[in-house]
C-alpha positions in Angstrom: -50.4 1.5 41.4 -48.3 -1.1 39.7 -49.3 0.1 36.2 -49.1 3.6 36.6 -44.7 2.9 37.5 -45.0 0.9 34.7 -46.0 3.9 32.9 -43.2 5.9 34.5 -40.5 3.6 33.8 -41.9 3.5 30.1 -42.2 6.9 29.5 -39.8 8.6 31.9 -38.9 12.2 30.4 -43.0 13.1 29.0 -43.6 11.8 33.2 -41.3 14.3 34.3 -42.5 17.3 32.1 -46.7 16.2 32.9 -45.5 15.9 36.9 -43.6 19.6 37.2 -46.2 20.9 34.6 -49.6 20.1 37.0 -46.9 20.9 40.2 -46.6 24.1 38.8 -50.1 24.9 37.6 -51.1 24.2 40.9 -48.8 26.5 42.9 -49.5 29.3 40.1 -53.4 28.4 40.9 -52.6 29.0 45.0 -50.9 31.9 44.7 -52.4 33.8 41.9 -54.9 35.1 44.0 -52.8 36.6 46.4 -50.6 38.4 43.5 -53.8 39.5 41.3 -54.3 43.5 41.6 -57.7 44.5 42.2 -59.3 47.4 40.4 -60.5 49.8 43.0 -63.3 52.5 42.6 -62.7 55.1 45.0 -63.8 58.4 45.7 -62.9 61.7 48.0 -64.7 61.2 51.6 -65.2 57.1 50.8 -64.3 55.3 53.7 -62.1 52.3 53.2 -63.4 48.7 52.8 -59.8 47.6 53.7 -56.1 48.6 54.4 -55.2 50.0 50.7 -51.4 49.1 50.0 -49.4 50.5 47.4 -48.6 47.7 44.8 -45.6 49.0 43.7 -42.8 51.3 44.0 -43.2 54.6 41.9 -42.0 58.4 42.6 -44.5 60.7 43.5 -43.3 63.3 41.4 -45.8 66.2 42.3 -45.0 65.8 45.7 -41.3 65.7 44.5 -41.8 69.4 42.6 -43.0 70.6 45.6 -40.6 69.8 48.1 -37.7 70.7 45.4 -39.8 74.0 45.1 -40.1 74.9 49.0 -36.3 74.0 49.1 -35.3 76.5 46.6 -37.6 79.2 48.0 -35.4 78.4 51.7 -32.2 79.4 50.1 -30.8 82.3 50.9 -29.8 84.8 48.5 -26.3 85.3 48.0 -24.4 88.5 48.2 -20.8 89.5 47.3 -19.5 92.4 49.8 -17.0 94.6 47.9 -14.9 95.7 51.3 -12.5 97.8 48.7 -15.6 100.2 47.8 -14.8 102.0 51.1 -11.3 102.9 49.7 -12.8 104.0 46.3 -15.1 106.2 47.6 -13.7 108.0 50.2 -10.3 108.1 47.3 -13.1 110.2 45.3 -13.2 112.8 48.0 -9.4 112.8 48.8 -8.7 113.2 45.1 -11.7 116.2 45.1 -10.5 118.4 47.4 -6.9 117.8 45.9 -8.7 119.1 43.0 -9.9 122.0 44.6 -7.0 122.6 46.9 -4.7 122.6 43.5 -7.4 124.9 41.6 -6.9 127.6 44.6 -3.3 128.0 44.4 -3.4 127.9 40.9 -5.9 130.5 40.6 -4.1 132.4 43.3 -0.7 132.2 41.7 -1.9 132.7 38.6 -3.5 136.3 40.0 -0.6 137.3 41.7 1.8 136.8 38.3 -0.7 138.9 37.0 -0.5 141.8 39.4 2.8 141.9 38.8 3.3 142.5 35.5 0.8 145.5 36.2 2.2 149.1 35.9 2.0 151.8 38.8 -0.7 153.4 36.8 -2.7 150.1 35.7 -2.3 148.8 39.6 -3.8 152.0 41.0 -6.8 152.1 38.8 -7.5 148.5 39.9 -8.3 147.3 36.6 -7.2 143.5 37.2 -9.9 141.7 39.6 -9.2 138.5 40.8 -10.7 134.9 39.6 -14.4 134.2 40.8 -16.0 131.5 41.3 -17.2 130.3 38.3 -13.0 130.9 36.7 -12.6 128.4 39.4 -15.5 125.6 38.6 -14.3 126.0 35.1 -10.7 125.0 36.1 -12.1 122.4 38.9 -13.9 120.5 35.7 -11.0 120.9 33.5 -9.2 119.1 35.9 -11.9 116.1 36.1 -11.1 115.6 32.4 -8.2 113.4 33.8 -10.0 111.0 36.2 -11.7 107.5 35.0 -15.4 107.8 34.1 -16.4 106.3 37.4 -14.6 109.6 39.3 -16.0 111.6 36.7 -19.4 110.0 37.3 -18.9 110.7 41.4 -18.2 114.4 40.3 -20.6 115.1 38.3 -23.3 113.7 40.5 -22.5 116.5 43.2 -24.7 119.8 42.7 -23.9 122.7 41.1 -24.3 124.4 44.5 -21.8 122.3 46.3 -18.9 123.9 44.0 -20.5 127.3 44.3 -20.2 126.9 48.3 -16.8 125.1 48.4 -14.5 127.7 46.8 -15.9 130.3 49.4 -14.2 128.0 52.2 -10.9 128.6 53.6 -8.2 126.1 53.5 -9.2 125.4 56.9 -12.7 124.6 56.4 -11.9 123.0 53.4 -10.1 120.5 55.7 -12.6 120.0 58.2 -15.2 119.1 55.5 -12.9 116.5 53.9 -12.1 115.1 57.0 -15.4 114.9 57.7 -16.6 113.5 55.0 -14.2 110.7 54.7 -14.7 109.7 58.1 -18.2 109.3 58.1 -18.2 107.5 54.5 -15.7 105.1 56.2 -17.7 104.0 59.2 -20.7 103.7 57.1 -19.2 101.5 55.0 -17.1 99.2 57.1 -20.4 97.6 57.3 -22.7 95.8 54.6 -24.4 97.7 52.8 -27.3 96.6 50.2 -30.4 98.4 48.1 -32.7 97.6 51.0 -30.7 99.6 53.7 -28.6 102.2 51.7 -30.9 105.2 52.8 -30.7 103.9 56.8 -27.2 103.9 56.2 -27.4 107.6 54.9 -29.6 108.6 57.1 -27.4 107.2 60.2 -24.4 108.8 59.0 -26.1 112.3 58.6 -27.6 111.6 62.3 -23.4 111.2 63.1 -22.8 114.4 61.1 -25.2 116.7 63.1 -23.5 115.4 66.3 -20.4 117.5 65.3 -19.2 120.9 65.9 -19.4 122.2 62.5 -21.0 125.6 61.0 -24.5 124.5 59.0 -22.5 126.0 56.0 -19.9 123.3 57.0 -22.3 120.4 57.6 -24.6 120.9 53.9 -21.2 120.3 52.1 -20.6 117.8 54.1 -24.1 116.1 53.5 -23.8 117.0 49.8 -20.3 114.4 49.9 -21.9 112.2 52.5 -25.1 111.3 50.0 -23.0 110.6 46.8 -20.0 108.8 48.7 -22.5 106.3 50.7 -23.3 103.4 48.3 -23.9 99.9 48.1 -21.4 97.5 48.9 -22.7 94.2 48.9 -24.4 93.3 45.9 -26.5 90.5 44.8 -25.2 87.3 43.5 -27.7 85.9 40.7 -25.4 83.7 39.3 -24.2 82.2 42.6 -28.1 81.9 44.3 -29.1 80.0 40.8 -26.2 77.5 41.8 -27.2 77.2 44.8 -31.5 76.9 44.5 -30.3 74.1 41.9 -28.1 72.6 44.5 -31.2 72.5 47.3 -33.5 71.4 44.5 -31.1 68.5 43.6 -30.4 67.5 47.5 -33.7 67.2 48.0 -35.1 63.4 47.7 -37.7 62.2 45.4 -40.8 61.6 47.3 -41.5 58.0 46.9 -44.5 55.6 47.4 -42.8 52.1 48.9 -44.5 48.7 47.9 -46.6 47.9 50.8 -47.1 51.4 52.2 -50.1 52.1 53.7 -51.9 54.3 51.7 -55.1 54.4 54.0 -56.0 52.5 56.5 -59.3 50.1 57.1 -62.2 52.1 57.7 -60.2 55.6 57.4 -61.9 58.3 54.8 -60.1 58.5 51.5 -58.6 62.2 51.5 -58.1 64.1 48.2 -54.1 63.2 48.7 -54.0 59.6 49.0 -57.0 59.3 46.4 -54.0 60.9 44.3 -51.7 58.1 45.5 -54.2 55.5 44.4 -54.5 57.2 41.0 -50.8 57.5 40.4 -50.0 54.2 41.2 -52.8 53.1 38.5 -54.8 51.0 41.1 -57.7 52.4 39.9 -57.5 52.2 36.0 -59.0 49.1 34.1 -55.2 48.0 33.2 -53.3 46.8 36.2 -49.8 45.6 36.2 -49.1 41.9 34.9 -45.9 41.8 36.0 -45.6 40.3 39.0 -47.9 37.1 37.8 -45.2 37.4 35.3 -42.2 37.2 37.6 -44.2 34.5 39.5 -44.3 32.3 36.5 -40.9 33.0 35.8 -40.3 32.2 39.5 -41.9 28.5 39.0 -39.7 27.8 35.9 -37.3 28.6 37.6 -37.9 26.2 40.4 -38.0 23.5 38.0 -34.9 24.3 36.4 -32.5 23.8 39.9 -34.7 20.9 40.6 -33.0 19.2 37.2 -29.9 20.6 37.8 -29.8 19.2 41.3 -30.9 15.4 40.5 -29.4 15.6 36.9 -26.6 12.8 37.7 -29.7 10.5 39.2 -31.4 7.8 37.3 -34.8 8.6 36.2 -36.5 6.0 38.4 -35.0 7.9 41.0 -35.2 11.6 39.7 -38.8 10.7 39.0 -39.5 9.8 42.8 -37.8 12.8 43.9 -39.6 14.9 42.1 -43.1 13.2 42.9 -42.0 13.7 46.8 -41.2 17.5 46.2 -44.0 18.3 44.2 -46.4 16.7 46.8 -44.6 18.4 49.5 -44.2 21.6 48.2 -48.2 21.7 46.8 -48.9 20.7 50.9 -46.4 23.1 51.9 -48.1 26.3 50.1 -51.4 25.0 50.7 -51.0 25.2 54.3 -49.0 28.7 54.3 -52.0 29.9 51.9 -54.2 29.4 54.5 -52.7 31.2 56.9 -52.4 34.4 55.0 -56.0 34.1 54.6 -56.7 34.3 58.0 -54.3 36.9 58.7 -55.0 40.4 59.6 -53.9 44.1 60.9 -54.0 43.2 64.5 -53.6 39.2 64.0 -50.2 39.8 61.7 -48.5 37.2 63.8 -50.6 34.0 62.5 -48.3 33.4 59.6 -45.5 32.4 62.7 -47.7 29.7 62.8 -47.1 27.9 59.8 -44.5 24.9 60.1 -41.8 25.6 57.6 -39.7 23.1 59.1 -41.7 20.6 58.0 -41.2 20.5 54.0 -37.1 20.6 54.0 -37.1 18.4 56.9 -39.2 15.6 55.1 -37.3 16.3 51.8 -34.2 16.1 53.9 -35.0 12.8 55.6 -36.6 11.0 52.5 -34.8 13.0 49.7 -31.4 14.4 50.2 -30.7 17.5 52.0 -29.7 19.6 48.9 -33.6 19.2 48.0 -34.4 20.2 51.7 -32.3 23.5 50.9 -34.3 24.0 47.7 -37.5 24.3 49.8 -36.2 26.2 52.0 -35.3 28.7 50.2 -38.4 28.4 47.6 -41.1 28.4 50.5 -39.3 31.6 51.5 -39.6 33.4 47.8 -42.9 31.9 47.8 -43.6 33.9 50.6 -43.4 37.2 48.8 -45.7 36.4 46.6 -48.4 34.8 48.9 -47.9 38.3 51.4 -47.6 40.5 48.0 -49.6 43.3 49.6 -47.0 43.2 52.3 -43.8 43.8 49.7 -42.2 46.7 50.5 -42.7 46.3 54.3 -40.2 45.3 57.6 -42.8 42.8 58.2 -42.2 40.6 55.0 -38.5 41.0 55.3 -38.3 39.5 58.5 -40.9 37.0 57.9 -39.2 35.9 55.1 -35.6 35.6 56.8 -37.5 33.5 60.1 -38.7 31.4 57.2 -35.4 30.9 55.3 -33.5 30.4 58.7 -36.3 27.4 59.8 -36.4 25.9 56.7 -32.1 25.9 56.6 -32.3 24.8 60.0 -34.4 21.7 59.5 -31.8 20.5 57.0 -29.1 20.4 59.4 -30.5 17.4 61.0 -29.6 14.3 60.7 -30.9 11.9 57.9 -32.1 9.6 60.7 -36.1 9.4 62.0 -36.3 12.3 64.6 -37.0 10.0 67.5 -34.0 8.7 66.8 -32.3 12.1 67.5 -34.7 14.1 70.0 -32.4 16.3 71.7 -30.2 17.4 68.1 -33.6 17.9 66.8 -35.3 20.0 69.4 -32.1 22.5 68.6 -32.0 22.8 65.3 -35.9 22.8 64.5 -37.1 24.3 67.8 -34.8 26.0 69.6 -32.9 28.0 66.8 -35.9 29.6 65.4 -36.6 30.6 68.3 -33.7 32.3 69.5 -33.6 33.8 65.9 -37.2 35.2 66.4 -35.9 37.0 69.6 -33.2 38.7 67.4 -35.3 39.3 64.5 -38.1 40.8 67.2 -35.0 43.4 68.7 -34.0 44.4 65.4 -37.4 45.9 64.5 -36.6 47.9 67.9 -39.8 46.3 69.8 -40.1 45.6 73.3 -40.1 41.7 74.3 -42.7 42.3 77.0 -45.5 44.0 74.6 -48.5 41.7 74.0 -47.9 41.3 70.2 -44.0 40.9 70.5 -44.9 37.9 73.0 -47.3 36.5 71.0 -45.0 36.6 67.8 -42.7 34.5 69.7 -45.3 32.3 71.0 -46.5 31.3 67.4 -43.0 30.9 66.2 -42.6 28.7 69.0 -45.7 26.8 68.0 -45.1 26.7 64.6 -41.6 25.1 64.9 -43.0 22.9 67.7 -45.5 21.6 64.9 -43.6 21.1 62.3 -41.3 18.5 64.7 -44.3 16.8 66.3 -45.6 16.6 62.0 -42.1 15.2 61.6 -42.4 12.4 64.0 -45.8 11.8 64.1 -46.1 11.7 60.0 -43.0 9.7 59.6 -44.0 6.1 59.7 -46.9 6.8 57.1 -44.6 9.0 54.9 -42.4 5.9 54.7 -45.5 3.9 54.0 -46.5 5.9 51.4 -43.1 6.4 49.3 -41.4 2.7 50.3 -42.4 -0.9 49.8 -40.2 -1.8 53.4 -41.0 0.8 55.8 -41.4 -0.1 59.4 -45.5 0.1 59.3 -45.2 -2.5 56.6 -42.2 -4.8 58.2 -43.6 -4.6 61.4 -46.9 -6.4 59.8 -44.8 -8.9 58.3 -43.0 -9.6 60.9 -46.1 -10.9 62.6 -45.9 -14.9 63.5 -49.6 -14.9 62.5 -49.1 -13.8 59.1 -50.6 -16.6 56.5 -46.9 -17.3 55.2 -45.1 -17.6 58.6 -47.9 -19.9 59.5 -47.7 -21.8 56.4 -44.0 -22.3 56.7 -44.2 -23.4 60.1 -46.8 -26.2 59.5 -45.1 -27.3 56.2 -41.5 -27.1 57.0 -41.2 -26.2 60.8 -37.6 -27.2 60.9 -37.0 -24.3 58.1 -39.3 -21.9 60.3 -37.2 -22.4 63.3 -33.7 -22.1 61.3 -35.2 -19.1 59.7 -36.4 -17.8 63.2 -32.4 -18.4 64.0 -31.1 -16.8 61.4 -33.4 -13.5 61.7 -31.7 -13.3 65.0 -28.5 -13.7 64.1 -28.8 -11.5 61.0 -30.3 -8.4 62.7 -27.9 -8.2 65.8 -25.0 -8.1 63.0 -26.5 -6.0 60.5 -27.0 -3.8 64.1 -23.7 -3.6 64.9 -23.0 -2.3 61.2 -25.4 0.1 61.0 -27.7 -1.3 58.9 -31.7 -1.7 58.9 -31.9 -4.7 61.3 -35.2 -4.4 61.3 -35.4 -5.3 57.7 -33.1 -8.0 57.7 -34.9 -9.6 59.9 -38.1 -9.7 58.5 -36.4 -10.8 55.0 -34.8 -13.6 56.9 -38.4 -15.2 58.3 -39.3 -15.2 54.5 -35.6 -16.1 53.1 -36.4 -19.6 52.6 -40.1 -19.8 52.2 -39.9 -21.5 49.0 -38.7 -24.6 50.9 -42.7 -25.4 51.3 -43.1 -26.5 48.1 -40.9 -29.7 48.9 -39.7 -29.5 52.5 -39.3 -33.1 52.9 -36.2 -32.6 50.7 -34.4 -30.1 53.2 -33.0 -31.7 55.8 -33.7 -29.6 58.9 -37.9 -30.6 57.7 -36.9 -34.6 58.3 -38.5 -36.5 60.9 -35.7 -38.4 63.3 -34.6 -41.7 61.6 -36.7 -40.7 58.1 -34.3 -41.4 54.9 -32.8 -38.5 53.2 -35.0 -38.7 49.9 -31.5 -37.3 48.1 -30.1 -40.6 48.2 -32.7 -41.9 45.7 -32.0 -39.0 43.3 -29.1 -37.8 40.8 -27.2 -35.1 41.8 -28.3 -32.9 39.1 -32.4 -33.3 39.7 -31.1 -32.8 43.6 -29.2 -29.5 42.4 -32.9 -28.6 40.5 -35.1 -29.1 43.9 -32.3 -27.1 46.0 -31.8 -24.7 43.6 -36.0 -24.2 43.2 -36.4 -23.3 46.6 -34.6 -19.7 45.6 -36.9 -19.3 42.8 -40.1 -20.7 44.1 -39.6 -18.4 47.0 -39.1 -15.1 44.8 -42.6 -15.8 42.9 -44.2 -16.8 46.1 -43.4 -13.4 47.9 -43.7 -11.2 44.2 -47.5 -13.2 45.2 -47.8 -11.8 48.4 -46.7 -8.4 47.2 -43.5 -8.2 49.4 -41.3 -5.3 49.7 -38.5 -5.6 47.0 -36.0 -5.8 49.9 -37.2 -8.7 51.2 -37.1 -10.2 47.6 -33.8 -9.1 46.7 -32.3 -10.7 49.8 -34.4 -13.9 49.1 -32.2 -14.0 45.5 -29.2 -13.2 47.2 -28.9 -15.1 50.2 -26.9 -18.2 48.5 -25.0 -15.3 45.8 -23.2 -17.6 43.3 -22.0 -20.0 46.0 -21.4 -23.9 45.1 -23.2 -26.5 46.2 -20.2 -28.9 47.0 -22.2 -31.9 48.5 -23.4 -32.5 45.0 -20.8 -30.7 43.2 -18.8 -34.0 44.5 -21.1 -36.7 43.7 -21.8 -35.7 40.2 -18.0 -35.2 40.3 -17.5 -38.9 41.0 -20.2 -40.3 38.5 -18.9 -37.9 35.7 -15.9 -35.7 35.6 -16.7 -33.6 33.4 -18.7 -31.7 35.4 -18.0 -27.9 36.2 -18.7 -25.8 39.1 -20.7 -23.8 37.2 -23.6 -26.4 36.8 -23.5 -26.5 40.7 -23.5 -22.8 41.6 -26.6 -20.9 42.5 -28.0 -18.4 40.0 -27.1 -15.8 42.1 -26.8 -12.7 42.4 -24.1 -11.8 44.7 -25.3 -9.6 47.7 -25.9 -6.2 46.8 -26.0 -4.5 50.1 -24.7 -5.3 52.9 -27.8 -6.7 54.5 -28.1 -9.7 52.2 -24.3 -10.3 52.7 -24.8 -10.4 56.4 -28.2 -13.0 55.8 -26.1 -15.0 53.4 -23.2 -15.6 56.3 -25.5 -16.0 58.6 -27.9 -18.7 56.7 -24.7 -20.7 56.1 -23.2 -20.6 59.9 -26.4 -21.7 61.5 -27.1 -24.4 59.2 -23.5 -25.9 59.5 -23.1 -25.3 63.5 -26.5 -26.9 64.0 -25.4 -30.2 62.0 -21.9 -29.4 63.9 -20.9 -32.5 66.5 -20.2 -31.7 69.6 -19.7 -27.4 68.6 -16.9 -25.7 70.6 -16.5 -22.0 71.1 -13.4 -22.5 69.2 -15.0 -24.7 66.5 -17.7 -22.0 66.1 -15.2 -19.3 65.7 -13.1 -21.0 63.2 -15.4 -22.0 61.4 -17.3 -18.5 61.0 -14.0 -17.1 60.2 -13.4 -20.1 57.8 -16.8 -19.2 56.0 -16.4 -15.8 55.5 -13.0 -16.2 54.3 -14.3 -18.6 51.6 -16.9 -16.0 50.6 -14.2 -13.1 50.2 -12.3 -15.7 48.3 -14.5 -16.6 46.2 -15.8 -12.9 45.0 -19.0 -13.2 46.9 -19.1 -9.8 48.7 -17.5 -7.8 45.4 -21.3 -6.5 44.8 -22.0 -5.4 48.0 -20.0 -2.3 50.0 -18.9 -4.1 53.3 -15.9 -2.9 54.1 -13.0 -5.1 56.2 -13.9 -3.4 59.4 -18.0 -4.7 59.1 -16.6 -7.7 58.0 -15.0 -8.4 61.4 -18.0 -6.4 64.0 -20.4 -8.8 61.3 -18.0 -12.1 62.2 -17.7 -11.5 66.4 -21.5 -10.8 66.6 -22.5 -13.9 64.7 -20.0 -15.9 67.0 -21.5 -14.3 69.4 -25.0 -15.1 68.6 -24.1 -18.8 67.8 -22.4 -19.3 71.2 -25.6 -18.0 73.1 -27.7 -20.4 70.9 -25.8 -23.7 71.2 -24.3 -23.2 74.8 -25.9 -25.8 75.9 -24.6 -28.1 73.2 -21.1 -26.7 73.6 -18.3 -28.8 75.6 -15.2 -27.3 77.0 -11.6 -28.2 75.7 -11.0 -29.8 79.2 -13.2 -32.5 78.1 -11.6 -35.7 76.5 -13.9 -35.8 73.8 -13.1 -32.1 72.5 -9.3 -33.5 72.9 -10.5 -36.4 70.5 -12.3 -33.8 67.9 -9.2 -32.0 67.6 
């Protein structure tokens, strides 16, 4: 594992490319079977072995044309009604009788004038005959020359017998014929007369004529006029009808075959219409569409691009760590999703609801960041569209995708801590909210809440959310164990007093062991006050002075009572090297035991670059040219809040233990001064401690020291303490 990590550090870019290439290929293979279109060998009458759904959205051109043809045929032909045609036809008759009256008057006048010019002899001989019918007809037709073409055509359509008989009628009879003809034509043409009902309209008028008191001779004259006077007054409007037919065709919605639409259900026979749809979709052809597969590949590349954009500002180490977590979690998620998809049927379409959709976003939110959790929520929903490709275009896929997206998004809203520490809040976001949303989506589909399928859907959705919650809680320690070297499982194991290093420390340096236990209590409590990692701090304190087992007797807490301090026999420079060595030796020992990096860091940093003042003063007395830098710990300075707290607790515990008659005020003042000196010395410059946290830390350490050394504390009223002051 270490070699693999070193390899990642040496070739970070190549490692990233390889990692996501493998990740994308695995996802493609998992989803490929759901997207790949199968070639169907079908024939009419054959029972469908499975439910066949449309593989794409396409227009059924044949059905669309049939619907348009029916719509065109259903259009009522448009007719134009000419109401003024009645006045035209009756006007022809009225004008005709005006001409007839004029001809009668003119011929009579001419005859009278001719008689007046005859001599008595001629008049007695009666040689001048009255004008005959033929002369009157000729005179009438002479007047026809003054009318327009339409009127002339009307007059010429009257039979010769009409003209022969009309001039034999008296003025009264002419008036009656005219009035009756105009009345009958006017009444008939008040209605709409088409070519189809023209004969009927004439027949009705002639029937009404028979009911009049006219003589047969007069009725016959009226009959001639009615037959010619009643004409069509409503005509077929071909242009308007064609426009209406075109509008009807255009109004027809194209008949679409939608992706996901059921063409034929499993077990049903395939009829000609269903087979036509299947052939139209190209599902029986050898070359099926590759566009869904291309879209899947593009989506996988798009996922990598977004991930890169989200982690652009991260170091390569952190980028690769997050990429590894994301890839592993998403592969596991899609694999489980695929498993549920394989077991889903028409009757068990609620199986997909059991999938713990919140798990992947939740893990990525807690162990990486909220943005990657959101990315997982979105892409889980997108991959659903490909895993359930046969359902594309259906309400089912719309609802399922919405539920997956909502549940995944809600999971990213929890705090980035263990779910066990926020059980109520996690229950609301992970279980309650998705359940309520599931009810909303059921209502959206118009399904009864008390339907058996609905209840099973809601139950499965609740089970899926609960499963995600339980998996997150149960697997959290083990995920930590895989991802971090300082997981709680590891730290709990390292805190066991039977650990070989702690047993060795107790045997070889019992004073240091007890000092470490005391520092652990002080530091863990103080770190808890400022919201740091309490358990990690405790374990780090257990091992922070492990290097003293190399030379235990050179540290005063391990000397037996009455024993001479070995540093009294050494030069300050030699003592300095031994004291410094407990840090470097400790780190080497911890590395050998593969301790968590944070434990190693606290071992390195718990003295920072502080001055070893006692030996510095002694060396200065011997050699004035000695500098402080020669007697400062090599560091580094504390880089974390936990390391800063340990450095203060370590110094304070040792000093208070050695303090003569520690009182609460003395302890408080001492701790405050230690912290002030460390701040002035710049020891906290590289960690993110705030002044508020420093005050909380100080208060906790003072309280802890007071509780630990209470039996040795003397109160201000005692004389001895007054002497101390």
